[in-house]
C-alpha positions in Angstrom: 0.0 0.1 0.3 0.8 3.7 -0.5 2.5 5.4 2.3 0.0 7.9 4.5 -0.8 11.0 2.3 -0.9 14.6 2.7 -0.6 17.4 0.5 2.3 19.0 0.3 4.0 21.7 -2.5 7.6 22.1 -3.5 9.9 25.2 -2.2 13.5 25.4 -1.6 16.8 27.0 -3.0 20.5 26.3 -3.7 22.9 26.4 -7.0 26.2 24.7 -7.8 29.8 26.4 -8.2 31.7 24.8 -10.3 35.7 24.9 -9.4 38.0 23.3 -11.9 41.2 22.2 -11.0 44.4 21.7 -12.9 45.2 18.7 -15.1 42.6 16.3 -15.4 41.6 16.5 -11.8 38.3 18.3 -11.3 35.8 18.8 -8.4 32.8 20.7 -7.9 31.3 22.4 -5.2 27.9 23.8 -4.7 26.8 27.4 -3.7 26.0 28.5 -0.1 22.7 27.1 0.8 19.8 29.5 0.1 21.1 29.9 -3.9 20.0 26.7 -5.3 17.4 26.3 -8.1 13.9 24.7 -6.6 12.5 21.6 -8.3 8.6 21.8 -8.9 6.6 19.0 -7.0 3.6 18.0 -7.6 -0.1 18.2 -5.3 -1.6 14.7 -4.9 -3.8 12.7 -2.4 -0.7 11.6 -0.7 2.5 12.3 1.6 4.9 11.3 -1.6 3.2 11.9 -4.9 4.6 9.9 -7.6 7.2 11.5 -9.4 8.8 13.0 -6.3 9.8 16.2 -8.4 9.6 17.4 -11.5 13.3 18.1 -12.7 15.3 15.4 -15.1 16.4 12.5 -12.6 17.3 9.9 -14.6 19.2 6.5 -13.1 18.8 7.8 -9.5 21.6 6.9 -6.7 20.4 8.2 -3.5 21.7 8.6 0.2 19.7 9.5 3.1 21.3 11.4 6.2 17.9 11.4 8.3 15.8 14.4 7.2 18.0 15.1 4.2 17.9 13.2 1.4 20.2 13.3 -1.9 19.2 12.2 -5.4 22.7 11.8 -7.7 21.2 11.2 -11.3 22.8 10.9 -14.7 24.6 13.9 -16.2 26.0 13.6 -12.5 23.5 15.9 -11.6 22.5 16.5 -7.5 19.3 17.0 -6.0 18.7 17.6 -2.5 15.7 17.3 0.2 15.9 18.5 3.6 12.4 17.7 4.6 12.7 13.8 4.0 12.1 13.7 0.1 9.0 15.8 0.4 10.3 19.3 -1.7 13.8 19.4 -3.4 16.5 21.5 -4.8 19.1 21.1 -7.6 22.4 21.6 -6.7 23.9 21.4 -10.3 26.7 19.0 -11.1 28.4 17.6 -8.2 31.6 16.6 -10.4 32.4 19.0 -13.6 33.8 16.3 -16.2 36.9 17.0 -18.2 36.5 18.7 -21.3 35.5 16.8 -24.1 34.0 13.4 -22.1 30.5 12.4 -22.9 27.6 10.2 -21.1 27.8 10.7 -17.7 25.6 8.2 -16.7 24.4 6.6 -13.2 26.1 8.0 -10.4 25.6 6.1 -7.1 27.4 7.2 -4.0 28.4 5.7 -0.7 30.6 6.4 2.5 33.6 4.2 2.7 36.4 4.3 4.8 35.8 8.0 6.1 34.8 9.4 2.9 32.3 9.9 0.2 33.1 8.0 -2.8 31.0 8.2 -6.0 31.0 5.9 -8.9 29.7 6.3 -12.6 30.6 5.9 -16.0 31.9 8.5 -18.9 33.6 8.1 -22.1 36.7 10.1 -23.0 35.0 11.3 -26.5 31.9 10.4 -28.4 32.4 6.8 -30.2 35.0 5.6 -27.4 33.8 3.1 -24.9 32.3 3.7 -21.7 34.4 3.4 -18.5 34.1 3.4 -14.8 35.3 6.2 -12.8 35.4 7.1 -9.2 35.4 10.5 -7.3 35.8 11.0 -3.7 34.8 13.6 -1.1 34.9 15.0 2.8 31.3 16.3 1.9 28.5 15.2 -0.2 28.0 18.7 -1.5 31.4 19.9 -2.1 34.8 19.1 -2.5 34.6 16.4 -5.2 37.7 15.2 -6.6 37.8 12.8 -9.8 40.3 10.1 -9.8 41.2 10.6 -13.8 42.0 7.0 -14.1 39.2 4.6 -14.2 38.8 2.0 -11.8 37.4 -0.5 -14.6 37.5 -0.2 -18.4 37.7 -2.7 -21.5 39.1 -1.6 -24.7 36.3 -3.5 -26.9 33.0 -2.6 -24.8 31.6 -0.2 -22.5 30.9 -0.9 -18.9 28.2 1.0 -17.3 25.9 1.4 -14.2 28.3 0.7 -11.4 27.1 -0.3 -7.9 29.0 -1.4 -4.6 27.8 -4.4 -2.4 29.3 -5.4 1.1 28.8 -8.5 2.1 28.0 -9.9 5.6 32.0 -10.7 5.8 33.0 -7.5 5.2 34.1 -8.2 1.3 33.1 -5.2 -0.9 32.0 -6.0 -4.7 32.2 -3.8 -7.9 29.1 -4.7 -10.1 28.2 -3.3 -13.4 26.5 -4.0 -17.2 28.8 -5.3 -19.8 27.5 -3.4 -23.0 28.7 -5.7 -25.4 27.3 -5.9 -28.9 24.3 -8.5 -29.3 21.2 -9.5 -27.8 23.1 -12.2 -25.6 26.1 -10.3 -24.7 24.9 -7.7 -22.2 25.4 -8.8 -19.1 25.9 -8.5 -15.6 29.4 -8.8 -14.0 31.1 -8.8 -10.4 34.4 -8.1 -8.9 36.2 -7.6 -5.7 37.1 -4.3 -4.5 39.7 -3.0 -2.0 38.2 -2.0 1.3 38.0 1.7 0.4 36.5 1.1 -2.5 38.9 2.3 -4.9 40.7 -0.5 -6.5 39.7 -3.4 -8.3 40.9 -6.8 -6.7 41.2 -9.6 -9.2 38.9 -10.4 -12.4 35.3 -10.0 -12.7 32.4 -13.2 -12.9 29.6 -12.5 -15.2 26.7 -13.2 -13.0 23.4 -12.5 -15.4 22.7 -12.8 -19.0 19.2 -12.2 -20.8 17.5 -15.0 -20.4 13.7 -14.2 -20.2 11.6 -13.0 -22.8 10.4 -9.9 -20.9 14.0 -8.7 -20.7 14.3 -7.8 -24.6 18.0 -7.3 -25.3 19.2 -6.3 -22.2 19.9 -6.6 -18.5 21.7 -3.5 -16.6 21.3 -1.0 -13.5 22.0 -3.6 -11.1 21.6 -3.4 -7.5 22.5 -6.2 -4.9 21.4 -6.6 -1.2 21.3 -9.9 1.3 18.4 -11.0 3.4 17.7 -14.2 5.1 20.6 -16.1 3.8 20.0 -15.2 -0.2 21.8 -12.7 -2.2 19.1 -10.8 -4.3 20.3 -9.2 -7.4 17.8 -6.2 -8.6 18.0 -5.0 -12.3 16.6 -3.5 -15.1 15.7 -5.2 -18.7 14.6 -4.0 -22.0 15.0 -0.9 -23.6 15.1 2.4 -21.5 13.0 4.3 -23.7 9.7 5.6 -22.9 8.5 3.0 -25.5 10.8 0.3 -24.9 9.1 -1.7 -21.9 11.7 -1.1 -19.5 11.0 -2.8 -16.2 12.6 -3.9 -13.0 13.6 -7.7 -11.9 14.9 -9.6 -9.4 16.9 -12.9 -8.9 18.5 -14.6 -6.0 21.4 -16.7 -5.2 23.4 -18.1 -2.4 26.9 -16.1 -3.0 27.2 -12.6 -4.6 29.4 -14.5 -7.5 26.8 -17.0 -7.8 24.5 -17.9 -10.9 21.6 -15.6 -10.8 20.2 -16.5 -14.1 19.3 -20.1 -12.3 17.2 -17.8 -9.4 15.3 -15.3 -11.5 11.7 -14.5 -10.6 10.1 -15.2 -14.0 8.3 -11.8 -14.1 9.2 -8.3 -13.7 8.4 -6.7 -9.9 7.7 -3.4 -11.1 6.8 -2.4 -15.3 5.2 0.5 -16.6 1.1 1.2 -17.2 -1.0 4.0 -18.9 0.2 6.5 -16.2 4.3 5.8 -16.2 6.3 4.5 -18.9 9.3 2.4 -18.5 10.2 2.4 -14.6 13.7 1.3 -13.6 17.1 1.6 -13.0 16.2 1.1 -9.1 18.2 1.7 -6.0 17.2 0.2 -3.0 17.7 1.8 0.6 15.9 2.2 4.0 14.3 5.7 5.1 12.7 6.8 8.2 9.1 7.8 7.3 6.0 8.5 9.7 8.1 7.4 12.8 9.1 3.9 10.9 11.8 2.5 9.2 10.5 1.7 5.8 12.7 -0.2 2.9 12.1 1.9 -0.2 12.6 1.3 -4.3 13.8 4.7 -6.1 13.7 4.5 -9.4 13.0 6.8 -12.9 10.0 6.5 -14.9 8.2 8.7 -18.2 5.1 10.2 -16.5 2.3 10.3 -19.2 0.5 13.0 -17.1 1.7 16.6 -16.0 1.7 17.8 -12.8 -2.1 19.3 -13.5 -3.4 15.8 -14.5 -3.7 16.6 -18.3 -2.3 13.5 -20.6 0.8 14.5 -22.6 1.0 14.3 -26.1 4.2 12.3 -25.6 6.2 11.6 -22.4 9.1 13.6 -21.4 12.2 13.7 -19.2 12.7 10.6 -16.5 11.4 11.6 -13.2 12.4 10.3 -9.5 10.1 7.8 -8.2 9.7 5.9 -5.3 7.7 2.9 -3.5 7.7 0.6 -0.7 9.6 -2.3 -1.3 7.8 -5.5 0.2 8.6 -9.0 0.8 5.9 -12.3 0.5 6.6 -15.5 2.3 8.5 -17.3 -0.3 11.1 -14.5 0.1 10.2 -12.7 -3.2 10.0 -8.8 -3.1 6.8 -6.9 -4.5 5.9 -3.5 -5.2 2.6 -2.0 -5.3 0.1 -3.9 -7.6 3.3 -4.6 -10.0 3.1 -0.9 -11.6 4.1 2.7 -10.1 1.7 4.0 -7.6 0.4 7.6 -7.8 
């Protein structure tokens, strides 16, 4: 079921000041609080009407610090809410990429070893292959420093959609999509990381391929969690465009490097409908709402209706959305009625 409902409008402020360092190491720092750009929010019958705000927000990675929530999205954009996700402001790019680089996709940010670590992919120029890069900072809102050497990359295909997973034994992993050419060569792989999350340790292992009809020609956007003795790999399948039937699936295995193809749920747990097209690229985290700790799935989608409820002639940009993640008696997760809530 949807969370308790109120009517809340967006209001907020801030902006980003870009500080470019010498060489190929670049940092960005948002300006002082009070100068940010507000993101319009919808008025709905509930506390958290979807989408959460009207700014573009594809491929979200979420950080929750009490009542302050951050969303890091494709384009290296950073959004902030200081009232537990009700209103949002655009802080601009948290990292300014080097000149000539393109395709800054799917950043995710984690607190590792006393600092913040961001993973994302980009290309050195159009036509090149995507590689995975890391930036670090002591502050979520300023001082990000980009390591100009990719943490992972190949010479003949792209790596995208990086995420990290910390196992119960303290081992940290890097998980990502191998974006090769061909339907059955787009896959998800995992490899070990150093404890500080900044260096790969050993080779990667492929853990998921396209095997189900609904996945179309791609599996991507991985995120992993451990629950009751099983490792769950959430992922998005099919084409990410508004007409591509993008959806969220899940598989489980007995180890992080196991065969997740053998443990796939046969159908998506979150798919589009006549209100939202192609929901996907999920991020799962716990938040405190209404005095209760809840496990939430954040994702993007293409709303078919504008903030006033008018049907759009064509869908617009991907927006940030959120629903509660539930679990059934057989240990499978489920979301709402299988489609985004209002």
